[in-house]
Structures are given as C-alpha cells and as structure tokens.
DOVO-786760 format. One record per atom (N, C-alpha, C): x, y, z; residue in one letter. Coordinates in steps of 0.05 Angstrom, whole numbers, plus 32768, in hexadecimal, padded with zeros to 4 digits. Layout:
BEGIN
X|Y|Z|A;
...
***
This chain:
BEGIN
6CBF|8262|7F0D|X;
6CDB|8267|7F0F|X;
6CE3|826B|7F2C|X;
6CF9|8260|7F35|X;
6D03|8264|7F50|X;
6D0E|8280|7F53|X;
6D01|828F|7F65|X;
6D0A|82AB|7F68|X;
6D1B|82AF|7F81|X;
6D24|8299|7F8D|X;
6D36|829C|7FA4|X;
6D52|82A5|7F9C|X;
6D5E|82B6|7FAC|X;
6D7A|82BE|7FA8|X;
6D89|82B6|7FC1|X;
6D9F|82A9|7FBE|X;
6DB1|82A2|7FD4|X;
6DCB|82B2|7FD0|X;
6DD1|82C3|7FE3|X;
6DE8|82D5|7FE2|X;
6DF8|82D1|7FFC|X;
6E13|82D0|7FF9|X;
6E25|82CB|800F|X;
6E3A|82E0|8011|X;
6E40|82EA|8029|X;
6E58|82FA|802D|X;
6E6C|82E9|803B|X;
6E85|82E9|8031|X;
6E98|82D4|8038|X;
6EB4|82E0|8038|X;
6EBF|82E6|804F|X;
6EDB|82EF|8052|X;
6EEB|82D5|8051|X;
6EFA|82D1|803B|X;
6F07|82B7|8037|X;
6F22|82B4|8045|X;
6F2D|82CA|804E|X;
6F47|82CC|805B|X;
6F5D|82C2|8047|X;
6F71|82D3|8044|X;
6F86|82CD|8031|X;
6F97|82B5|803A|X;
6FAA|82AE|802A|X;
6FBB|8296|802F|X;
6FD2|829F|8041|X;
6FCE|82A0|805B|X;
6FE2|82A8|806E|X;
6FF1|8290|8079|X;
700C|8292|8079|X;
701C|827C|8082|X;
7017|8275|80A0|X;
7012|8289|80B0|X;
700F|8284|80CC|X;
6FF5|8277|80D5|X;
6FE3|8270|80C2|X;
6FC9|8265|80C9|X;
6FCA|8247|80CE|X;
6FE1|823A|80CB|X;
6FE4|821E|80D2|X;
6FD0|820C|80C5|X;
6FC2|81FD|80D5|X;
6FAF|81EA|80C9|X;
6F97|81F8|80BC|X;
6F94|8212|80C1|X;
6F7E|8221|80B4|X;
6F89|8231|809D|X;
6FA1|822B|8093|X;
6FAB|8237|807B|X;
6F98|8231|8064|X;
6F97|8243|8050|X;
6F84|8240|803B|X;
6F86|8225|802D|X;
6F9E|821A|802A|X;
6FA1|8200|801D|X;
6F91|81EA|802B|X;
6F8D|81ED|8045|X;
6F7E|81D9|8054|X;
6F60|81DF|8053|X;
6F59|81F8|804F|X;
6F3C|8200|804F|X;
6F30|81FF|8033|X;
6F41|8200|801F|X;
6F37|8203|8004|X;
6F22|81EE|7FFC|X;
6F27|81D5|8002|X;
6F14|81C0|7FFA|X;
6EFA|81C3|8009|X;
6EFB|81CA|8023|X;
6EE2|81CF|8032|X;
6ED2|81E5|8025|X;
6EDF|81FB|801D|X;
6ED1|8211|8011|X;
6EC3|8209|7FF7|X;
6ED1|81FA|7FE6|X;
6EC5|81F2|7FCD|X;
6EAD|81DF|7FD2|X;
6EB1|81CD|7FE5|X;
6E9B|81BA|7FEB|X;
6E83|81C9|7FF6|X;
6E87|81DD|8007|X;
6E71|81EC|8013|X;
6E62|81FB|7FFD|X;
6E71|8208|7FEB|X;
6E64|8217|7FD5|X;
6E54|8203|7FC3|X;
6E60|81EC|7FBE|X;
6E52|81D8|7FAD|X;
6E38|81CE|7FBB|X;
6E39|81CC|7FD5|X;
6E22|81C3|7FE5|X;
6E0C|81D8|7FE6|X;
6E14|81F1|7FEA|X;
6E00|8207|7FEE|X;
6DF7|8214|7FD4|X;
6E08|8214|7FC0|X;
6E02|821F|7FA5|X;
6DF7|823C|7FA7|X;
6E04|824E|7FB5|X;
6DFA|826A|7FB5|X;
6DFB|8276|7F99|X;
6DEA|828A|7F95|X;
6DE9|8298|7F7B|X;
6DFF|82AD|7F7A|X;
6E05|82BA|7F90|X;
6E19|82CF|7F91|X;
6E29|82CC|7FAA|X;
6E44|82CC|7FA7|X;
6E56|82CB|7FBE|X;
6E68|82E3|7FBD|X;
6E67|82F3|7FD2|X;
6E77|830B|7FD4|X;
6E8F|8305|7FE6|X;
6EA6|82FF|7FD9|X;
6EBE|82F9|7FE8|X;
6ECE|8312|7FEF|X;
6ED9|8312|8007|X;
6EEC|8327|800F|X;
6F07|831A|8016|X;
6F1C|832B|8017|X;
6F37|8323|801E|X;
6F41|830D|800B|X;
6F3F|8313|7FF1|X;
6F46|82FF|7FDD|X;
6F5F|8308|7FCE|X;
6F76|82FA|7FD2|X;
6F8D|82FF|7FC1|X;
6F8A|82F3|7FA5|X;
6F9C|82FB|7F94|X;
6F9A|82F2|7F78|X;
6F9A|82D4|7F75|X;
6FAC|82C6|7F85|X;
6FAE|82A9|7F82|X;
6F94|829B|7F8A|X;
6F86|82A5|7F9F|X;
6F6D|8299|7FA7|X;
6F58|829F|7F92|X;
6F58|82B7|7F87|X;
6F44|82BD|7F72|X;
6F49|82AA|7F5A|X;
6F62|82A5|7F53|X;
6F68|8293|7F3D|X;
6F5F|8276|7F45|X;
6F62|826F|7F5E|X;
6F59|8254|7F67|X;
6F3B|8251|7F63|X;
6F2C|8266|7F6B|X;
6F0F|8265|7F68|X;
6F08|8263|7F4A|X;
6F15|8272|7F3A|X;
6F0F|8272|7F1D|X;
6F14|8256|7F12|X;
6F28|8248|7F1B|X;
6F2F|822E|7F11|X;
6F1C|8218|7F1B|X;
6F15|821A|7F35|X;
6F07|8205|7F42|X;
6EE9|820A|7F46|X;
6EDF|8221|7F3C|X;
6EC2|8227|7F3E|X;
6EB7|822C|7F22|X;
6EB7|8219|7F11|X;
6EAF|821D|7EF5|X;
6E91|8226|7EF2|X;
6E81|8221|7F06|X;
6E65|8228|7F05|X;
6E60|8246|7F0B|X;
6E76|8254|7F12|X;
6E74|8270|7F1A|X;
6E86|8281|7F08|X;
6E7D|829A|7F04|X;
6E8E|82AF|7EF9|X;
6E9A|82BD|7F11|X;
6EB4|82C2|7F10|X;
6EC3|82CF|7F26|X;
6ECC|82EA|7F1D|X;
6EC4|82FF|7F2C|X;
6ECC|831A|7F26|X;
6EDD|8324|7F3C|X;
6EF7|8326|7F37|X;
6F0B|832D|7F4B|X;
6F15|8349|7F46|X;
6F19|8358|7F5C|X;
6F25|8373|7F5A|X;
6F39|8376|7F71|X;
6F53|8378|7F6A|X;
6F68|837D|7F7E|X;
6F66|839A|7F87|X;
6F6F|839F|7F9F|X;
6F6C|83BA|7FAA|X;
6F85|83CC|7FA7|X;
6F9B|83C0|7F9C|X;
6FB4|83CF|7F9A|X;
6FB4|83E1|7F81|X;
6FCA|83F0|7F7F|X;
6FCC|8403|7F69|X;
6FCA|83F6|7F4D|X;
6FD5|83DF|7F4B|X;
6FD4|83D1|7F31|X;
6FBC|83BE|7F2F|X;
6FA9|83C2|7F40|X;
6F90|83B2|7F41|X;
6F95|8395|7F47|X;
6FAA|8391|7F57|X;
6FB2|8375|7F5E|X;
6FB2|8373|7F7C|X;
6FBE|835D|7F87|X;
6FC0|8359|7FA3|X;
6FA5|8351|7FAF|X;
6FA3|8352|7FCA|X;
6F8B|834A|7FD7|X;
6F74|835D|7FCE|X;
6F5C|8352|7FCC|X;
6F45|8362|7FC4|X;
6F2B|8354|7FC8|X;
6F18|835A|7FB7|X;
6EFD|834E|7FB9|X;
6EF9|833D|7FA0|X;
6EE8|8329|7FA4|X;
6EDF|8318|7F8D|X;
6EC2|8311|7F91|X;
6EB2|8315|7F7D|X;
6E96|830D|7F7E|X;
6E92|82F7|7F6A|X;
6E85|82E1|7F73|X;
6E80|82CA|7F62|X;
6E62|82C8|7F5D|X;
6E5A|82C5|7F44|X;
6E3E|82C2|7F3E|X;
6E39|82A8|7F2E|X;
6E24|829A|7F34|X;
6E1E|8281|7F26|X;
6E17|8286|7F09|X;
6E24|8277|7EF7|X;
6E1F|827B|7EDB|X;
6E03|8273|7ED3|X;
6DF7|825F|7EE0|X;
6DDD|8256|7ED7|X;
6DC5|8265|7EE2|X;
6DCA|8276|7EF7|X;
6DB4|8284|7F03|X;
6DB6|82A3|7F02|X;
6DCF|82AD|7EFE|X;
6DD3|82CA|7EFF|X;
6DE0|82D4|7EE6|X;
6DDA|82EE|7EE0|X;
6DE8|82FC|7ECB|X;
6DF2|8317|7ED5|X;
6E09|831F|7ECC|X;
6E15|8338|7ED3|X;
6E0D|834D|7EBF|X;
6E02|8364|7EC9|X;
6DFA|837A|7EB8|X;
6E0E|8391|7EB9|X;
6E1B|8395|7ED0|X;
6E30|83A9|7ED1|X;
6E41|83A4|7EE9|X;
6E5A|83AE|7EE8|X;
6E6C|83AB|7EFF|X;
6E7F|83C2|7F00|X;
6E84|83CC|7F18|X;
6E97|83E2|7F1C|X;
6EA6|83DC|7F36|X;
6EBF|83E5|7F37|X;
6ECE|83E3|7F50|X;
6EDA|83FE|7F55|X;
6ED6|8408|7F6E|X;
6EE2|8422|7F75|X;
6EF0|8420|7F90|X;
6F03|8432|7F94|X;
6F13|8432|7FAC|X;
6F05|8444|7FC1|X;
6F05|843B|7FDA|X;
6EFA|844B|7FF0|X;
6F10|845F|7FF7|X;
6F0D|8477|7FEC|X;
6F21|848C|7FEF|X;
6F16|84A6|7FE5|X;
6F24|84BC|7FE8|X;
6F1B|84D6|7FDC|X;
6F1C|84D5|7FBE|X;
6F2B|84C2|7FB2|X;
6F2E|84C0|7F95|X;
6F26|84A3|7F8D|X;
6F0C|849D|7F8C|X;
6F04|8481|7F89|X;
6F0C|8474|7F6F|X;
6F13|8484|7F5B|X;
6F1B|8478|7F41|X;
6F39|8476|7F3E|X;
6F48|847B|7F53|X;
6F65|8479|7F52|X;
6F6D|845F|7F60|X;
6F76|844B|7F51|X;
6F7E|8431|7F5D|X;
6F92|8434|7F74|X;
6F8C|8426|7F89|X;
6F9E|8425|7FA0|X;
6F9B|843D|7FB3|X;
6F89|844F|7FAE|X;
6F85|8466|7FBF|X;
6F76|845F|7FD9|X;
6F7A|8470|7FED|X;
6F6D|846A|8007|X;
6F6A|8484|8016|X;
6F5B|8484|802C|X;
6F58|849B|803D|X;
6F72|849E|804E|X;
6F78|84B7|8055|X;
6F90|84BD|8065|X;
6F8E|84AF|8080|X;
6F75|84AC|808B|X;
6F72|84A0|80A5|X;
6F73|8482|80A5|X;
6F77|8476|808E|X;
6F74|8459|808A|X;
6F8E|844B|8090|X;
6F8C|8430|8093|X;
6FA4|841F|8095|X;
6FB2|8420|807A|X;
6FC8|8411|8079|X;
6FD7|840F|8060|X;
6FC8|8401|8049|X;
6FB2|83F4|8051|X;
6FA3|83E3|803D|X;
6F8E|83F4|802E|X;
6F91|83F6|8014|X;
6F7B|8402|8005|X;
6F62|83F1|8007|X;
6F4A|83FC|8003|X;
6F31|83ED|8005|X;
6F21|83F4|7FEC|X;
6F12|83E0|7FE2|X;
6F02|83E3|7FCA|X;
6EE5|83DA|7FD0|X;
6ED4|83E2|7FBE|X;
6EB8|83D9|7FBE|X;
6EB1|83D0|7FA2|X;
6EA6|83B8|7F9F|X;
6E9B|83AF|7F86|X;
6E7D|83B5|7F85|X;
6E75|83C4|7F70|X;
6E59|83CA|7F6C|X;
6E50|83BB|7F52|X;
6E3C|83AA|7F56|X;
6E33|8398|7F40|X;
6E15|839A|7F3C|X;
6E0C|839C|7F23|X;
6DF0|8398|7F1D|X;
6DEC|837C|7F12|X;
6DDC|836C|7F20|X;
6DD8|8350|7F18|X;
6DBA|834B|7F13|X;
6DB5|8335|7F06|X;
6D99|832D|7F01|X;
6D98|830F|7F00|X;
6D83|8304|7F0D|X;
6D7E|82E8|7F0B|X;
6D75|82E2|7EEF|X;
6D80|82CD|7EE3|X;
6D79|82C6|7EC7|X;
6D5A|82C1|7EC5|X;
6D4E|82CD|7EB1|X;
6D31|82CA|7EAD|X;
6D20|82DE|7EBD|X;
6D2D|82ED|7ECF|X;
6D1E|8301|7EDF|X;
6D1E|831C|7ED1|X;
6D0B|832D|7ED9|X;
6D09|8347|7ECC|X;
6D1B|835C|7EDA|X;
6D1B|835B|7EF5|X;
6D28|8371|7F04|X;
6D44|836A|7F0D|X;
6D57|837C|7F08|X;
6D73|8378|7F12|X;
6D74|8380|7F30|X;
6D8B|837D|7F3C|X;
6D90|8386|7F57|X;
6DAD|838E|7F59|X;
6DB4|839E|7F6D|X;
6DCF|83A8|7F72|X;
6DDC|8397|7F88|X;
6DF5|8391|7F85|X;
6E05|8385|7F9A|X;
6E1E|8396|7F9E|X;
6E24|839D|7FB7|X;
6E3C|83AC|7FBE|X;
6E4D|839C|7FD1|X;
6E64|8392|7FC8|X;
6E75|8381|7FD8|X;
6E8B|8393|7FE4|X;
6E8F|8391|7FFF|X;
6EA0|83A4|800D|X;
6EB2|8396|8021|X;
6EC9|83A2|8026|X;
6EDB|839A|803C|X;
6EE7|83B4|8047|X;
6EDC|83BD|805E|X;
6EE5|83D6|8069|X;
6EFF|83D3|8079|X;
6F0B|83EA|807F|X;
6F25|83EA|808C|X;
6F25|83DB|80A7|X;
6F3B|83CE|80AD|X;
6F3C|83BD|80C5|X;
6F48|83CB|80DD|X;
6F52|83E4|80DA|X;
6F5F|83F2|80F0|X;
6F51|840C|80F8|X;
6F4A|841C|80E4|X;
6F40|8437|80EA|X;
6F22|8439|80E8|X;
6F15|8440|80FF|X;
6EF8|8444|80FF|X;
6EF1|845B|80ED|X;
6F02|8470|80ED|X;
6EFD|8487|80DC|X;
6EFC|847F|80BF|X;
6F0F|846E|80B7|X;
6F10|8465|809B|X;
6EF8|8453|8094|X;
6EEF|8443|80A8|X;
6ED7|8433|80A3|X;
6EBF|8445|809E|X;
6EBC|845A|80AE|X;
6EA5|846C|80AB|X;
6EA7|847A|8091|X;
6EBE|8485|808A|X;
6EC1|8492|8070|X;
6EBB|847F|8059|X;
6EC4|8466|805C|X;
6EC0|8452|8047|X;
6EA3|844C|8043|X;
6E94|8446|8059|X;
6E78|843F|8056|X;
6E68|8457|804D|X;
6E70|846F|8054|X;
6E62|8486|804A|X;
6E65|8488|802B|X;
6E7D|8482|8022|X;
6E82|8482|8005|X;
6E71|846D|7FF7|X;
6E70|8455|8003|X;
6E60|8440|7FF7|X;
6E42|8448|7FF6|X;
6E38|8453|800C|X;
6E1B|845A|800C|X;
6E15|8471|7FF9|X;
6E29|8484|7FF6|X;
6E25|8499|7FE2|X;
6E23|848D|7FC6|X;
6E33|8478|7FC1|X;
6E32|846B|7FA7|X;
6E17|845C|7FA3|X;
6E0D|8450|7FB9|X;
6DF3|8442|7FB8|X;
6DDD|8456|7FB1|X;
6DDE|846D|7FBE|X;
6DC9|8482|7FB9|X;
6DCB|848C|7F9D|X;
6DE3|848F|7F93|X;
6DE8|8498|7F77|X;
6DDD|8484|7F63|X;
6DE2|846A|7F68|X;
6DD8|8455|7F56|X;
6DBA|8454|7F57|X;
6DAE|8458|7F6F|X;
6D91|8456|7F72|X;
6D84|846D|7F63|X;
6D91|8484|7F61|X;
6D86|849A|7F52|X;
6D83|8494|7F35|X;
6D94|8482|7F2B|X;
6D93|8479|7F0F|X;
6D82|8461|7F0A|X;
6D86|844D|7F1B|X;
6D78|8433|7F18|X;
6D6F|842A|7F34|X;
6D55|842C|7F39|X;
6D4B|8426|7F54|X;
6D45|8408|7F56|X;
6D59|83F8|7F5A|X;
6D57|83DB|7F5D|X;
6D5D|83D3|7F7A|X;
6D56|83BB|7F81|X;
6D5D|83B1|7F9C|X;
6D7B|83B2|7FA1|X;
6D83|83B4|7FBA|X;
6D9E|83B9|7FC1|X;
6DA7|83A5|7FD7|X;
6DBF|839A|7FD3|X;
6DCC|8389|7FE7|X;
6DE8|8394|7FEC|X;
6DED|839E|8005|X;
6E07|83A9|800D|X;
6E13|8396|8021|X;
6E29|8389|801A|X;
6E32|8372|8029|X;
6E50|8375|802E|X;
6E5A|8364|8041|X;
6E77|8362|8044|X;
6E80|8363|8060|X;
6E9B|8363|8063|X;
6EA9|8365|807C|X;
6EAD|8383|8082|X;
6E9D|838D|8095|X;
6E9F|83A9|809C|X;
6EB4|83AE|80B1|X;
6EBF|8399|80BE|X;
6ED3|839C|80D3|X;
6EC8|83AF|80E9|X;
6EAE|83AE|80EE|X;
6EA1|83C0|8101|X;
6E8C|83B1|8110|X;
6E8A|83B6|812A|X;
6E76|83A9|813B|X;
6E5B|83B6|8138|X;
6E46|83A8|8141|X;
6E2B|83B3|813E|X;
6E26|83CE|814C|X;
6E35|83D4|8161|X;
6E32|83EE|816F|X;
6E45|8403|8165|X;
6E52|83FF|814F|X;
6E66|8412|8145|X;
6E59|8428|8136|X;
6E68|843E|8132|X;
6E5E|8455|8122|X;
6E5A|844D|8105|X;
6E6A|843B|80FB|X;
6E67|8431|80DF|X;
6E4C|8425|80DB|X;
6E44|8412|80ED|X;
6E2B|8405|80EA|X;
6E14|8418|80F0|X;
6E18|8429|8103|X;
6E03|843D|810A|X;
6DFE|844F|80F1|X;
6E13|8456|80E3|X;
6E0F|8466|80CB|X;
6DFD|8458|80B7|X;
6E02|843E|80B3|X;
6DF2|842E|80A0|X;
6DD4|842D|80AA|X;
6DD1|8429|80C4|X;
6DB6|8426|80CF|X;
6DA6|8440|80CD|X;
6DB4|8457|80CD|X;
6DA6|8470|80CE|X;
6DA8|8480|80B4|X;
6DB3|8473|809F|X;
6DB6|8481|8085|X;
6D9B|8488|8079|X;
6D95|84A1|8075|X;
6D7A|84AA|806E|X;
6D76|84AD|8050|X;
6D8B|84B2|8041|X;
6D87|84B7|8025|X;
6D7D|849E|8016|X;
6D86|8487|801F|X;
6D7B|846E|8014|X;
6D7C|8459|802B|X;
6D66|8458|803B|X;
6D66|8447|8053|X;
6D6B|842A|804C|X;
6D7C|841D|805D|X;
6D82|8401|805A|X;
6D7E|83F2|8074|X;
6D7A|83D8|8073|X;
6D74|83C7|808A|X;
6D88|83B1|808B|X;
6D93|83AC|80A3|X;
6DA6|8396|80A7|X;
6D96|837C|80AB|X;
6D9C|8368|809B|X;
6D8F|834E|809D|X;
6D9F|833A|80AE|X;
6DB8|8342|80B5|X;
6DC9|8330|80C5|X;
6DC8|8336|80E3|X;
6DB7|8348|80EB|X;
6DB6|8350|8107|X;
6DAF|8339|8118|X;
6DBE|8335|812D|X;
6DB8|831F|8140|X;
6DC2|8304|8137|X;
6DD1|8302|8121|X;
6DDA|82E8|8118|X;
6DF1|82DD|8128|X;
6DFD|82EE|8139|X;
6E13|82E5|814A|X;
6E2E|82EA|813E|X;
6E42|82DE|814A|X;
6E5E|82E1|8142|X;
6E62|82DA|8124|X;
6E71|82EB|8116|X;
6E79|82E4|80FB|X;
6E97|82E1|80F9|X;
6EA6|82F2|8107|X;
6EC4|82EE|8108|X;
6ECB|82DE|8121|X;
6ED5|82C5|811C|X;
6EDA|82B4|8133|X;
6EF8|82AD|8135|X;
6F09|82B6|8123|X;
6F26|82B2|8124|X;
6F2C|8295|8127|X;
6F21|8285|8115|X;
6F25|8268|8115|X;
6F1F|825B|8131|X;
6F08|8264|813B|X;
6EFE|8259|8154|X;
6F0A|8264|816D|X;
6F1C|8278|816B|X;
6F2A|8282|8183|X;
6F1B|8299|8190|X;
6F08|82A6|8183|X;
6EF9|82BC|818F|X;
6EE6|82B1|81A5|X;
6EE7|82BD|81BD|X;
6ED7|82B4|81D3|X;
6EC0|82C7|81D8|X;
6EBD|82DD|81C9|X;
6EA8|82F0|81CD|X;
6E9B|82F6|81B2|X;
6E83|8301|81B3|X;
6E74|8305|819A|X;
6E82|831A|8189|X;
6E86|8314|816F|X;
6E95|8325|815D|X;
6E87|8325|8142|X;
6E73|8336|813F|X;
6E63|8338|8127|X;
6E6E|834F|8116|X;
6E7B|8349|8100|X;
6E86|835F|80EF|X;
6E7F|835C|80D1|X;
6E70|8347|80CA|X;
6E68|8342|80AE|X;
6E4A|8347|80AB|X;
6E43|8356|8096|X;
6E28|8361|8095|X;
6E1B|835C|8079|X;
6E01|835B|807A|X;
6DF1|835C|8061|X;
6DDB|8371|8066|X;
6DDB|8386|8057|X;
6DC6|839B|8058|X;
6DB7|839A|803D|X;
6D9D|83A1|803F|X;
6D8C|83A3|8027|X;
6D7A|83BB|802A|X;
6D6D|83C2|8014|X;
6D5A|83D8|8014|X;
6D41|83CF|8024|X;
6D30|83E2|802B|X;
6D19|83DC|803C|X;
6D06|83C9|802F|X;
6D00|83CC|8015|X;
6CED|83BB|8008|X;
6CF7|839E|8007|X;
6D11|839B|8002|X;
6D1D|8380|8001|X;
6D1D|8373|801D|X;
6D21|8383|8032|X;
6D21|8379|804D|X;
6D06|836C|8055|X;
6CF1|8374|8048|X;
6CD6|836A|804E|X;
6CD0|834F|8041|X;
6CE1|8347|802E|X;
6CDD|832D|8020|X;
6CE5|8316|8033|X;
6CD9|82FF|802E|X;
6CE0|82E7|803D|X;
6CFD|82E0|803A|X;
6D0B|82DC|8051|X;
6D27|82D7|804F|X;
6D31|82C7|8068|X;
6D48|82BB|8065|X;
6D55|82AD|807B|X;
6D73|82B4|807A|X;
6D7F|82B6|8091|X;
6D9C|82BC|8093|X;
6DA9|82A6|80A4|X;
6DBF|829B|809B|X;
6DCE|8287|80AA|X;
6DEC|828B|80A7|X;
6DFA|8282|80BC|X;
6E17|8282|80BA|X;
6E21|8266|80B1|X;
6E36|8266|80A2|X;
6E42|824D|809A|X;
6E58|8247|80AF|X;
6E51|8235|80C2|X;
6E62|8230|80D9|X;
6E71|8216|80D7|X;
6E76|820D|80BF|X;
6E83|81F3|80BB|X;
6E9F|81F2|80C8|X;
6EA5|81DB|80D5|X;
6EBF|81D7|80E2|X;
6EC4|81B9|80E2|X;
6EDD|81B2|80DB|X;
6EE5|8196|80DB|X;
6F00|8193|80E8|X;
6F01|8186|80FF|X;
6F1A|8182|810D|X;
6F2A|819B|8111|X;
6F1C|81B1|8117|X;
6F2A|81CA|811C|X;
6F2F|81DB|8103|X;
6F27|81D1|80EC|X;
6F2B|81E0|80D3|X;
6F10|81ED|80CC|X;
6F10|8207|80C6|X;
6EF8|8216|80BF|X;
6EF9|821F|80A2|X;
6EE2|8228|8098|X;
6EE1|8233|807D|X;
6EF3|824B|807B|X;
6EF3|825B|8090|X;
6F03|8273|8091|X;
6F02|827E|80AD|X;
6F0F|8295|80B3|X;
6F0E|829F|80CE|X;
6EF5|82AF|80D4|X;
6EE3|82B2|80C0|X;
6EC9|82BE|80C4|X;
6EB4|82A8|80BE|X;
6E9D|82AA|80CA|X;
6E87|8299|80C1|X;
6E7A|82A8|80A9|X;
6E7C|829C|8091|X;
6E6D|82A8|807B|X;
6E50|82AA|8081|X;
6E43|82BF|8078|X;
6E26|82C4|807E|X;
6E17|82C2|8064|X;
6E02|82B1|8065|X;
6DF2|82AB|804D|X;
6DD6|82B6|8050|X;
6DCD|82C4|803C|X;
6DB1|82CF|803B|X;
6DA2|82C0|8025|X;
6D8C|82B4|802B|X;
6D7A|82A9|8017|X;
6D60|82BA|8018|X;
6D59|82C5|8001|X;
6D42|82D8|8000|X;
6D31|82D3|7FE8|X;
6D17|82D5|7FEB|X;
6D04|82D1|7FD5|X;
6D00|82EC|7FC7|X;
6D0D|82F0|7FB1|X;
6D0A|8309|7FA2|X;
6CEF|830A|7F94|X;
6CE6|8323|7F8F|X;
6CCD|8326|7F80|X;
6CD2|831F|7F63|X;
6CBF|8311|7F56|X;
6CC2|830B|7F39|X;
6CBF|8324|7F28|X;
***
C-alpha cells in the first residue's frame, strides 16, 4: 500500500476586485489544473469566502470540502480543508474561534483586528491504514502580533489537549502572518508541552504579493511532531506563473511524507 501523504497549505486569496488580471476568475482554472496535476491528499485552504468554497465543491468532485466561515453566522471568509475521497477518510472535525470564548461564533481577542479567526481541527486517516493523524488548519491575525501569539497559544493548547486523549501524528499548518524571527514562530519552536518541528524552514518566500515582493517573506508554515519530522519527506513551493498570473498571492507549500504503516 502507498503510505505517502501529500499535504498542502494554500492561502487562496478571496475574490478581490482590485486584483486585476490576478482576480480569482483568472486564477481559478490554473488552481484546478494544478490540483489535478499534483493530486494532494489534503489541502488546507485559507482566506476562503463562501463563493470560492462553493466553486471548489462544484469543480473538485474528487474531494470532500469542509468549509467553516469565521463570522458570527459561520459564514463569510474562512477556512476550507479538502480531502481526497479515494485516499482519505474523515474521523472527526471541529472548528473553534481564536478568542477567549472559542465556542462563540465570531468572537475574537480584544487586541485583534476586526477579523475573527478560526482553526479547523481534523482527525483523518488514510484509507486502509491503521493509524489516524491530526491536521490543524490556521489563519492567524494579519495586523496584531499580540493576537497572533494569543491565537497560536490557543491552537497549541488544543493540540496538547487532543494529544492527551489520542496520541497521533500532528500537522499544524497555515498562514501564520508571521516571519521566522517573530515571537509567534519562536513560541512554536520552543513549545515544551508537545514539541513540534517546522518542516518549511528555509523554503524561502511564501507571500509574494503576485510577484511584487522584492524581499524574502516567509509566513506560511507546516509544523509536525518530532517523530513525524524524522520520516522521509520533501517540501516544495508551487510557484506556477503564466503571463503574470499566479495561483494566488502566496506560494502554496506542499509536503510529501512517507507515513508509517
């Protein structure tokens, strides 16, 4: 049995009118073709409005799409995780708000921007395999470093809580909106209750602003537990571009890893 897992973190960028030739309507076909070419098992999308989630549901029949809006009515921009129907099965899913009241839809920290933030926590399993694994899809605040730190602390507390019940491999992924030398990333690197390792270190720029960034801007991450980090793996950025049109304003980051049977 093929025990490889391909997981991607992918900030899709919403359908903004000001994006010109990089508006979603021009990128949509490229995105679908890339997914069809790469066939990842799990895609953790961030910055997904309802209409784009519906687009994926309609045009990606080989995948189950699990969308969670971040607003009070569980709508609006949010997260979506796509899993391949033929290789993956969902065992559990939860969505919580990064706030002092994680079960209150639309809630946020006082130090945060106006945008609520959510985390998707999913227990998945490769079909035919014995052991499940955890995936945590995240999009941290884009303005406040304090809110980012509070948010990632909350995510890691949830990871530790889940590990106390079910000690399975862990993948913590997403757009952290934080640079490698930030307090947010330092917290992840030094978290002692359940140590995690960044597999995207040194991969280079991930946020390129449709090719306009002239300096290194690494803000998208994939962290795993220590045992998983020791498994054979490769990391690559999806840097597709055609006549100035990109997949999105981030380079999606793909992890291929040989899981234990």
